[in-house]
C-alpha atoms as one frame of an Amber mdcrd trajectory, in Angstrom:
protein
  23.469  11.630  21.814  23.963  15.465  21.915  23.060  15.835  18.231  19.814
  13.709  18.753  18.834  15.907  21.851  19.449  19.013  19.851  17.317  17.793
  16.967  14.511  16.848  19.347  14.748  20.323  21.073  14.627  22.067  17.687
  11.553  20.086  16.546   9.719  20.605  19.776  10.084  24.481  19.645   6.688
  25.024  17.854   4.949  22.945  20.509   6.541  24.911  23.278   5.508  28.189
  21.615   2.013  26.764  21.231   1.786  25.911  24.990   2.993  29.444  25.969
   0.563  31.191  23.670  -2.287  28.964  24.847  -1.484  29.746  28.412  -1.680
  33.529  27.843  -4.896  33.256  25.698  -6.663  31.413  28.428  -5.373  33.640
  31.102  -6.571  36.606  29.281  -9.991  35.145  28.757 -10.212  34.260  32.418
  -9.129  37.934  33.314 -11.789  39.288  30.927 -14.415  37.158  32.602 -13.407
  38.377  36.120 -13.397  41.889  34.838 -16.961  41.492  33.337 -18.237  39.960
  36.688 -16.906  42.899  38.620 -18.221  45.512  36.133 -21.632  43.996  36.221
 -21.541  43.717  39.958 -20.458  47.494  40.272 -22.979  48.617  37.688 -25.706
  46.765  39.461 -24.775  48.291  42.825 -24.902  51.787  41.349 -28.208  51.133
  39.651 -29.604  49.900  42.943 -28.398  52.958  44.780 -29.872  55.192  42.081
 -33.260  53.322  42.045 -33.333  53.399  45.856 -32.813  57.196  45.985 -35.669
  57.729  43.369 -37.937  55.365  45.289 -37.283  57.057  48.686 -37.859  60.454
  47.129 -41.188  59.383  45.609 -42.461  57.898  48.948 -41.299  60.417  51.448
 -44.725  62.059  51.320 -46.293  58.844  52.718 -44.438  59.343  56.055 -42.729
  55.983  56.043 -39.830  55.607  58.421 -36.466  55.882  56.594 -35.316  52.534
  58.021 -38.361  50.874  56.412 -37.520  51.945  52.983 -35.086  49.143  52.624
 -37.787  46.617  53.208 -40.258  48.342  50.865 -37.507  48.646  48.173 -36.863
  44.991  48.231 -40.408  44.456  47.090 -40.358  47.184  44.537 -40.467  46.766
  40.648 -37.183  48.678  40.434 -35.322  46.188  42.600 -36.805  43.237  40.849
 -35.794  44.616  37.525 -32.338  45.310  38.829 -31.972  41.720  40.175 -33.297
  40.188  36.962 -30.861  42.348  34.801 -28.012  41.380  37.155 -28.800  37.601
  36.718 -29.312  38.070  33.031 -25.946  39.868  32.557 -24.099  37.191  34.522
 -25.768  34.486  32.600 -24.781  36.055  29.194 -21.177  36.600  30.311 -20.925
  32.949  31.619 -22.470  31.485  28.392 -20.074  33.596  26.236 -17.084  32.455
  28.292 -18.150  28.721  27.991 -18.628  29.204  24.266 -15.168  30.714  24.005
 -13.762  27.980  26.164 -15.307  25.235  23.926 -14.090  27.012  20.670 -10.698
  27.586  22.221 -10.459  23.797  23.252 -11.468  22.667  19.860  -9.018  25.039
  17.992  -6.294  24.102  20.563  -6.850  20.404  20.030  -6.640  20.989  16.181
  -3.562  23.037  16.377  -1.886  20.611  18.797  -2.703  17.704  16.524  -1.358
  19.527  13.572   1.885  20.486  15.351   2.278  17.035  16.725   1.790  15.437
  13.235   4.274  17.777  11.771   6.676  16.910  14.468   6.322  13.220  13.802
   6.566  13.612  10.081   9.687  15.637  10.354  11.259  13.179  12.612  10.298
  10.300  10.147  11.661  12.282   7.160  14.949  13.037   8.866  15.209   9.407
   9.824  14.424   8.314   6.244  17.026  10.635   4.830  19.655   9.360   7.157
  18.639   5.738   6.522  18.426   6.060   2.737  21.865   7.810   2.684  23.387
   4.881   4.450  21.418   2.276   2.480  22.515   3.776  -0.817  26.211   4.362
   0.142  26.687   0.828   1.536  26.176  -1.170  -1.673  27.805   1.442  -3.831
  30.922   1.274  -1.630  30.849  -2.560  -1.752  30.636  -2.498  -5.607  33.397
   0.007  -5.876  35.665  -1.863  -3.527  35.053  -5.235  -5.315  35.654  -3.863
  -8.827  38.709  -1.852  -7.822  40.164  -4.922  -6.152  39.632  -7.085  -9.227
  41.025  -4.334 -11.479  44.185  -3.457  -9.498  45.341  -6.735  -8.173  46.342
 -10.083  -9.632  43.780 -12.500  -8.087  43.041 -16.114  -8.498  39.871 -16.932
 -10.502  38.246 -18.168  -7.351  38.843 -14.891  -5.533  37.709 -12.844  -8.535
  34.557 -14.845  -8.779  33.769 -14.211  -5.159  34.374 -10.471  -5.485  32.273
 -10.257  -8.538  29.543 -12.305  -6.855  29.527  -9.727  -3.961  29.352  -6.803
  -6.423  26.535  -8.387  -8.212  24.655  -9.029  -4.948  25.279  -5.382  -3.922
  24.012  -4.112  -7.239  20.804  -6.234  -6.806  20.332  -4.806  -3.335  20.787
  -1.248  -4.683  18.314  -2.083  -7.545  15.827  -3.482  -5.010  16.143  -0.391
  -2.872  15.599   2.030  -5.699  12.581  -0.034  -6.794  11.105   0.159  -3.264
  11.438   3.888  -3.188   9.892   4.397  -6.572   7.111   1.965  -5.701   6.303
   3.668  -2.431   5.997   7.064  -4.127   3.635   5.592  -6.799   1.493   3.907
  -4.089   1.112   7.048  -2.239   0.791   9.665  -4.989  -1.016   7.868  -7.746
  -2.901   4.691  -8.637  -0.278   2.108  -9.653  -0.965  -0.097 -12.691  -0.917
  -3.701 -11.730  -2.232  -6.580 -13.677  -4.959  -8.963 -12.400  -4.267 -12.284
 -13.792  -4.224 -15.885 -12.633  -0.997 -16.569 -10.761   0.569 -19.749  -9.313
   1.685 -18.268  -6.093   3.207 -21.586  -4.951   5.804 -21.536  -7.910   6.423
 -17.811  -7.275   7.108 -18.396  -3.702   9.486 -21.305  -4.418  11.564 -19.115
  -6.784  11.740 -16.428  -4.156  12.658 -19.049  -1.496  15.612 -20.263  -3.604
  16.880 -16.758  -4.238  16.857 -15.842  -0.577  18.372 -19.085   0.666  21.279
 -18.297  -1.433  21.280 -14.701  -0.399  21.102 -15.395   3.417  24.019 -17.992
   3.072  25.330 -19.107   6.382  24.095 -15.961   8.224  20.574 -17.257   8.683
  18.993 -20.699   8.915  16.339 -20.455   6.258  13.473 -22.975   5.774  10.405
 -22.999   3.659   7.150 -24.956   3.603   5.215 -24.178   0.461   2.004 -25.970
  -0.590   1.881 -26.842  -4.275  -0.902 -25.789  -6.703  -2.138 -22.570  -5.059
  -3.575 -19.898  -7.389  -4.493 -16.265  -6.739  -5.675 -13.411  -8.966  -2.981
 -10.776  -8.876   0.207  -9.241 -10.231   3.463 -11.256 -10.270   5.632  -8.207
  -9.446   3.508  -6.972  -6.607   3.172 -10.566  -5.120   6.982 -10.969  -5.408
   7.484  -7.616  -3.701   5.274  -8.669  -0.793   7.201 -11.849  -0.072  10.643
 -10.252  -0.706   9.993  -7.311   1.612   8.779  -9.625   4.417  11.900 -11.813
   4.093  14.155  -8.630   3.939  12.430  -7.326   7.021  12.993 -10.630   8.875
  16.643 -10.528   7.833  17.304  -7.048   9.005  15.700  -7.388  12.398  17.192
 -10.837  13.392  20.629 -11.846  14.530  23.175 -14.167  12.768  22.480 -17.846
  13.292  18.799 -17.314  13.973  15.918 -19.015  11.964  13.804 -17.394   9.281
  10.929 -19.418   7.782   8.591 -18.925   4.892   5.230 -20.764   4.792   2.603
 -20.624   2.039  -0.522 -22.807   2.494  -4.344 -22.899   1.974  -6.172 -21.240
   4.897  -9.878 -21.825   5.570 -10.395 -23.092   2.011 -10.729 -19.565   0.585
  -7.404 -17.882   1.254  -3.715 -18.316   0.611  -1.856 -17.577   3.802   1.804
 -16.422   3.642   3.723 -16.445   6.938   7.254 -15.188   7.377   8.701 -15.819
  10.959  11.880 -14.739  12.455  13.659 -14.873  15.805  14.454 -11.182  15.951
  13.761  -8.302  18.304  10.039  -8.634  18.218   7.449  -5.891  18.205   5.490
  -4.464  21.203   1.738  -4.812  21.083   1.249  -1.047  20.869   3.397  -0.949
  17.731   1.988  -3.896  15.835  -0.410  -1.813  13.714   1.958   1.192  13.329
   4.824  -0.831  11.723   2.911  -0.716   8.510   2.879   3.114   8.466   5.195
   4.880   6.031   8.697   5.630   7.501   7.693   4.087  10.896  10.282   2.070
  12.751   9.919   0.527  16.187  11.602   2.792  18.745  14.247   0.438  20.263
  18.042   0.327  20.219  17.937  -2.930  18.072  15.854  -1.269  15.313  17.806
   1.931  15.385  21.079   0.159  14.674  19.477  -2.053  11.998  19.487  -0.976
   8.334  16.221   0.073   6.834  14.199   2.881   5.298  10.716   2.268   6.858
   9.217   1.619   3.429   9.118  -2.179   3.191   6.098  -2.930   5.441   4.277
   0.126   4.083   4.689  -1.321   0.602   3.570  -4.744   1.824   0.282  -3.320
   3.306  -0.574  -1.315   0.244   0.091  -4.148  -2.129  -1.868  -6.616   0.055
  -4.750  -4.151   0.064  -4.578  -4.050  -3.824  -5.117  -7.881  -3.771  -8.105
  -7.526  -1.419  -6.119  -9.242   1.307  -5.121  -8.490   4.820  -1.844  -8.325
   6.740  -0.981  -8.379  10.474   1.827  -9.276  12.737   1.896 -11.666  15.809
   4.526 -12.804  18.275   6.577 -15.793  17.391   6.246 -18.397  20.171  10.020
 -18.863  20.399  11.210 -15.376  19.856  10.604 -12.523  17.331   7.660 -11.937
  15.047   5.474 -13.661  12.462   4.080 -11.501   9.609   0.890 -12.974   8.245
  -0.650 -12.213   4.788  -4.042 -13.572   3.596  -4.955 -13.281  -0.130  -8.200
 -14.676  -1.668  -7.610 -18.093  -3.131  -8.786 -18.998  -6.619 -10.882 -22.151
  -6.329  -9.609 -23.689  -9.546  -6.903 -22.818 -11.997  -8.308 -22.065 -15.420
């Protein structure tokens, strides 16, 4: 907790400096405006005194009472000019201050947005580095332990088989993790090269379902409903990654002995709909669109303790967009979330 607070304090220092600087800039501008008003006021007062003295001197020969000079001066050309100049100067200062305030507000907003974005990105990068370190070390440690146990101990064939199976599953997990990192980098930095060919997504989904049913084992109750004979125009690797990442996500954020389901069916006669439902922690409404952002993870205790890199759903969104589809998340009626992917359906297989 102390380390987390220290990190948050460190990251918020630029924002604190920004607030302090903005306060002093605005205070200085307000002081300059007040000084300008007082200067114009004093200058106008001196100008009027000088003009009144000249006016009085020029009209003394007309034997006008001194007390009446004020009344005559108020109607004089000199006074009118002085008043107009005073109003004009005040208007100019006011307009300049308003323009400065507008420009300052715009630049302040841009700077704040930039600093805030940098703060969020730094937080996400730090979380990613911590997560990826853990995600890489865990399967490596499992592989090392399994291989070392098989090597150094006399075990029955059954125990050896179980340890080797665990090592193989850990290596597959490690391979999948590395593939996700490389794919995320390609999706963000360059145009990935995917094929566009007729794909039987029903058969593809069935193969993935069998794989994950074995992978989940007794830890999750897995079920699938896959409609036969559904074809799309796309890339087999990319489509596999979409379904696999959704199932991995469901597994990570749900508890032992809860249900995970995969459904693939025709939707509105022109789409293939893929639904992956879990009974996990769920996603707040304000987070339902953000979960597809790179490195984003829902801010809750359950998600902080769960394994993950924040790349899976980002990859899903990008790959779905490549297939001219759409993806969104909704609440599961029982508990948890349902991720929904729609991809254009090929009317007939060629």
